[in-house]
Wavefront OBJ file of the C-alpha trace (Angstrom):
o trace
v -1.331 -19.451 32.217
v -0.697 -22.794 30.532
v -3.160 -22.013 27.755
v -1.467 -18.697 27.150
v 1.976 -20.255 26.837
v 0.609 -22.957 24.572
v -0.959 -20.307 22.368
v 2.273 -18.229 22.294
v 4.312 -21.365 21.491
v 1.944 -22.223 18.627
v 2.157 -18.669 17.207
v 5.932 -18.788 17.482
v 6.042 -22.153 15.724
v 3.768 -20.909 12.929
v 5.834 -17.774 12.540
v 9.153 -19.644 12.335
v 7.710 -22.205 9.924
v 6.422 -19.408 7.682
v 9.792 -17.675 7.936
v 11.711 -20.850 6.945
v 9.323 -21.435 4.015
v 9.955 -17.917 2.799
v 13.721 -18.320 3.088
v 13.629 -21.614 1.161
v 11.375 -20.069 -1.477
v 13.708 -17.105 -1.906
v 16.666 -19.437 -2.128
v 15.054 -21.339 -5.016
v 14.040 -18.273 -6.973
v 15.788 -17.246 -10.127
v 17.218 -13.679 -10.219
v 14.454 -12.309 -12.443
v 11.778 -13.861 -10.222
v 13.533 -12.422 -7.192
v 13.585 -9.001 -8.806
v 9.905 -9.239 -9.594
v 9.108 -10.285 -6.014
v 11.151 -7.395 -4.758
v 9.271 -4.966 -6.942
v 5.875 -6.301 -5.874
v 6.940 -6.093 -2.249
v 8.197 -2.500 -2.771
v 4.823 -1.628 -4.384
v 2.852 -3.132 -1.505
v 4.976 -1.381 1.189
v 5.241 2.062 -0.391
v 2.779 2.869 -3.149
v -0.264 1.133 -1.883
v -0.349 2.842 1.578
v 0.258 6.199 -0.121
v -2.690 5.600 -2.400
v -4.882 4.666 0.549
v -3.888 7.724 2.547
v -4.496 9.974 -0.423
v -7.901 8.355 -0.973
v -8.883 9.020 2.638
v -7.615 12.554 2.573
v -9.545 13.425 -0.636
v -12.663 11.644 0.658
v -12.542 13.773 3.836
v -12.092 16.952 1.790
v -15.029 15.899 -0.351
v -17.202 15.326 2.743
v -16.246 18.652 4.316
v -16.938 20.593 1.068
v -20.198 18.721 0.653
v -21.335 19.427 4.198
v -20.421 23.101 3.745
v -22.401 23.395 0.509
v -25.421 21.522 1.894
v -25.341 23.716 5.039
v -25.241 26.919 3.031
v -28.059 25.785 0.777
v -30.172 24.900 3.753
v -29.446 28.245 5.374
v -30.476 30.053 2.117
v -33.603 28.024 1.806
v -34.531 28.764 5.446
v -34.020 32.485 4.861
v -36.241 32.400 1.734
v -39.120 30.785 3.711
v -38.783 33.283 6.551
v -39.038 36.327 4.216
l 1 2 3 4 5 6 7 8 9 10 11 12 13 14 15 16 17 18 19 20 21 22 23 24 25 26 27 28 29 30 31 32 33 34 35 36 37 38 39 40 41 42 43 44 45 46 47 48 49 50 51 52 53 54 55 56 57 58 59 60 61 62 63 64 65 66 67 68 69 70 71 72 73 74 75 76 77 78 79 80 81 82 83
């Protein structure tokens, strides 16, 4: 139990240290730099996940269509060999 509490304390300390560093960094930024950081953060939080989801959806569609086409070609080839 002691190791677990030590680990959680270390994680909490690292998180608070990172948070304090971020707040100090934002406090020192100029308004244009702050706007740029906000735009980059908005891109990362909204557009990038959307692009990844769309990529996965279209890849799944491609795999389904490819499997259907290959299956129909194999069925046609099998029928040609039987006749």
